[in-house]
Each structure stands twice: as C-alpha cells, then as structure tokens.
C-alpha positions in Angstrom: 101.6 173.4 20.3 105.2 173.7 21.9 104.2 172.2 24.6 103.2 169.0 22.8 105.9 168.5 20.5 108.1 169.0 23.7 106.4 166.2 25.5 106.5 164.1 22.3 110.2 164.3 22.6 110.8 163.7 26.3 108.4 160.4 25.5 110.2 159.4 22.5 113.6 159.9 24.3 112.4 158.2 27.3 111.3 155.1 24.9 114.8 155.0 23.9 116.7 155.2 27.0 114.6 152.3 28.1 114.5 149.9 25.3 119.0 150.9 25.1 118.9 149.8 29.3 117.6 146.4 28.0 120.1 145.9 25.4 122.5 143.1 26.6 126.0 143.1 25.7 128.2 139.4 25.3 131.3 139.2 25.7 134.1 136.8 25.5 137.6 136.5 24.8 139.4 136.1 21.5 139.7 132.0 21.3 138.4 130.6 17.8 136.8 128.3 16.9 134.4 129.3 19.7 134.6 133.2 19.7 137.0 135.5 17.6 136.6 138.7 15.8 136.2 137.7 12.1 137.7 139.6 9.3 134.7 142.7 9.3 135.8 142.8 13.0 132.7 140.9 14.2 132.2 138.7 17.1 131.9 135.5 15.2 132.3 131.7 16.3 130.4 128.6 17.0 129.1 129.7 20.7 128.8 133.3 19.1 126.1 131.7 17.1 124.9 129.5 19.5 123.7 132.9 21.7 122.6 134.3 18.9 120.4 131.7 17.9 119.0 131.3 21.6 118.5 135.4 21.3 116.0 134.7 18.2 113.5 132.9 20.7 113.9 135.4 23.2 113.9 138.6 21.2 116.2 140.7 23.6 118.4 143.7 21.9 122.0 142.6 22.0 125.4 143.5 21.0 128.5 141.1 20.9 132.2 141.9 22.0 135.3 140.4 21.5 137.7 141.5 24.3 140.9 140.2 26.9 139.7 138.1 29.4 140.7 140.1 32.2 138.6 142.8 31.3 135.7 140.5 30.0 135.8 139.3 33.8 136.0 143.0 35.0 133.2 144.2 32.9 130.8 141.1 33.9 131.4 141.4 37.5 130.8 145.4 37.2 127.9 145.6 34.8 124.6 144.1 35.2 123.8 143.9 31.6 126.9 142.3 30.5 127.3 138.4 29.9 130.0 135.9 29.6 129.1 133.5 27.0 131.6 130.4 28.3 132.7 131.2 31.7 134.0 128.3 33.4 131.7 127.2 36.6 134.3 126.7 39.6 133.7 126.6 43.5 135.4 130.1 44.0 133.2 131.4 41.2 129.5 130.1 41.9 128.1 132.7 44.1 129.5 135.7 41.9 127.7 135.2 39.0 124.2 133.8 37.5 124.9 130.5 36.1 122.1 130.7 33.0 123.2 127.7 30.4 125.6 125.8 30.0 127.2 126.7 26.5 130.4 124.0 25.9 132.6 122.2 28.3 136.5 121.9 28.5 138.0 119.0 29.6 141.6 119.2 31.5 144.6 117.5 31.0 148.2 117.1 32.0 150.0 117.1 28.8 153.9 116.1 28.5 155.8 115.9 25.5 155.6 112.9 22.8 158.9 112.1 23.5 159.0 111.3 27.1 155.1 109.9 27.5 155.3 110.1 31.0 153.8 107.0 32.5 151.1 108.8 35.5 148.0 107.2 36.4 147.1 110.3 39.5 147.8 113.3 39.9 149.8 112.5 42.9 152.3 110.0 41.0 152.3 113.6 39.2 153.9 115.4 42.4 157.3 113.9 41.8 157.4 116.3 38.4 157.6 119.3 37.6 153.7 120.7 36.7 152.9 124.4 34.8 150.4 126.3 34.7 149.1 130.3 34.4 149.1 132.4 37.5 145.7 133.5 38.9 143.5 130.6 36.6 141.7 128.1 38.5 144.1 125.4 37.5 146.4 127.3 39.9 144.2 126.7 42.8 143.6 123.4 41.9 147.0 122.2 42.0 148.1 124.4 44.8 144.6 122.4 46.7 145.9 119.2 45.6 149.4 119.3 47.3 151.4 121.0 44.4 153.7 124.0 45.8 156.0 126.6 44.1 158.6 125.7 45.8 159.0 122.1 45.0 156.8 121.1 41.8 154.3 124.1 40.6 155.7 126.3 37.8 153.5 129.5 37.3 154.1 131.6 34.9 151.9 135.0 33.2 151.6 133.5 29.4 150.4 130.6 27.7 153.5 131.0 25.3 156.0 130.3 28.2 154.1 126.9 28.9 155.0 125.9 25.8 158.2 127.1 25.7 159.0 125.7 28.8 157.7 122.3 27.9 159.8 121.9 24.5 162.9 123.1 26.5 161.9 120.3 29.2 162.6 123.0 32.0 159.0 121.5 33.4 157.6 118.5 32.6 153.9 119.2 32.7 151.6 121.6 31.6 148.2 121.9 32.8 145.5 122.9 29.7 142.4 121.8 28.3 140.3 120.8 25.2 139.2 124.7 24.7 142.2 126.3 24.5 144.8 123.9 24.0 145.0 123.8 19.7 144.7 127.8 19.8 148.0 128.0 21.9 150.0 125.7 20.1 149.4 127.0 16.6 150.3 130.6 18.4 153.5 129.4 20.0 154.4 127.6 16.7 154.5 124.0 18.2 153.6 121.1 16.1 150.3 119.0 17.9 152.4 115.7 17.2 154.9 116.7 19.7 152.9 117.1 22.3 151.0 114.2 24.3 147.7 113.9 26.6 149.3 112.2 30.0 146.5 112.4 32.6 142.6 113.6 32.0 141.7 115.2 35.4 138.2 113.7 36.2 137.5 116.2 39.0 138.6 119.4 36.8 135.3 121.7 36.8 134.8 121.5 33.0 131.1 123.2 32.5 131.3 126.7 30.3 128.7 128.4 31.0 126.6 131.6 29.8 127.2 133.9 32.7 125.7 136.9 34.0 126.0 139.5 36.6 124.1 138.8 40.0 122.0 142.0 39.4 121.0 141.3 35.6 116.8 141.5 35.2 115.7 138.1 36.7 113.0 138.3 33.9 115.5 138.4 31.5 117.9 135.6 33.4 114.9 133.3 32.6 114.3 134.5 29.0 117.7 133.7 28.4 117.7 130.5 30.1 114.9 129.1 28.6 115.8 130.4 25.1 119.0 127.9 25.4 117.2 124.8 26.6 114.4 125.4 23.5 117.8 125.6 21.3 118.7 122.2 22.6 115.8 120.6 22.4 115.2 121.6 19.1 118.5 120.4 18.0 119.7 123.5 16.6 122.3 123.8 19.2 123.8 120.5 18.1 123.6 120.9 14.4 125.7 124.7 15.2 128.4 122.2 16.7 128.6 120.4 13.9 128.4 122.9 11.5 131.7 124.5 13.3 133.2 120.6 13.8 133.4 120.9 17.6 132.8 117.0 19.0 129.5 115.7 19.5 130.8 112.4 20.7 132.8 114.0 23.9 129.3 116.2 24.6 127.2 113.2 25.0 129.2 111.9 28.0 128.5 115.4 30.0 124.9 116.8 30.4 124.5 119.9 28.9 121.6 121.8 30.8 
C-alpha cells in the first residue's frame, strides 16, 4: 500500500513538472498602452490582450511579466520558454530568434522642434544636422550604416530623457524615434507634443514588431502560437482589440500584418 502511494505521488509530481515545463512566459517592457503593469500589478495593454486572446485558441498554459527591456532581451535569448510580445525585427536579430507572428508595427521618424521645422526630404540631407538616438539601439546601427558618425553629426545618449532635453535646449537638431514610444516618452519627459514635429518618415527603417521566441522553443508550440495569432486576425478579433485601445487601424492597413 505504501509502495502504491509513493508510486502515485511520484507520477503526480512528474505530471505536474511536465505541465509546468510547458508553461510559457510572455514578457515585455513597460510601454503603455501596448504593454504595462496596471494598478493591480498585472500585465495589461493592447498587445497583452492580443496574446491572451490568441492563447485561448491555442490552450497553452502561460504567464505574463513586465520588465526592463535589457532584462527582457536577456531572458528571451537564454530561456526557451520565454517569449517577447513585441520585438522589432531587423537584420541583426533575424537569425537569433523565432519570429512567430507580427503583433504591431512602429514607424520611425526624424523629429525636430516645431519652431524649427527643418526642411529635409532625405536622410542624406539630414547629415548636415546633429541627429541623436539611444546608444545600443538598432537606430544607432541604422544611422551609422547611413553615414552618420559621432565625430560629426551623430549624438548617442543612454536614456530617452536626455534626447528630449537636448532637443529642447537646441543642442541637437533631430531625434530618431518611433510611433510606438514617442507619446509615452514625451509625457514622461514633460514635453508638450505640440512642441515637436515629425520631419522625415524613414521608410526603410525596420518597422515590424513580432511575437518573438527563443530558438529552442518547442517547434510544435511555436506552430500553435503562430496559427493562433493568424486565426485571431482572420476572425477580426485582433482588429477589435486594437480599436478598443484606440490604436490606429488606418496605419496598420498600410502594412502587411502576417
């Protein structure tokens, strides 16, 4: 009888561990309204809701965490059961992760002060000005590839607060930013949105934000998640969630959300 009880207990433990191993953790940085920690301390936001809705189709155990971007990136690279809700896909990252489904997009701009409104029509023209971005971001590599350098026209900082302070003090002419982070950064930096001007849209800057997974995520789980997000889009539920959070559908229609 004792042997039987021990056997049952061992089997239950094995089943529990096997189930826990299949629990996926979806991570993102604090960036409202896309993903953030609400007043109850829980992950919330438009893209969190999109992933949760997809998971009801896939029937996969999951949990959600909001954390700093550097930590999230580290977790994604090193934990096979971690997935990032909205990671910008670019050539440098393409081979490092599984790109399961596009969750949103982020248009990139050179932004200047509305009081200045420099007349530029290409990135080449912008080389005569001082352009700033955050060190280590893909925008740094983009600008350097386009011919910008720190000795002449490229200013690199460690935090977005510095970008907007430098712009307001006219120590730089442009900030390279995107539609995903712009409003949030301005609000947290105390900058009036009417004081800034989107001067140049960077058409060739990578814009797709993806549900990204570690390369070692189980391929069957990856396929389930990919199909679940696609089913959400085909049903119209994806679009309804974006409308609920007042995210612009008109801009989405310019891009293929696959």
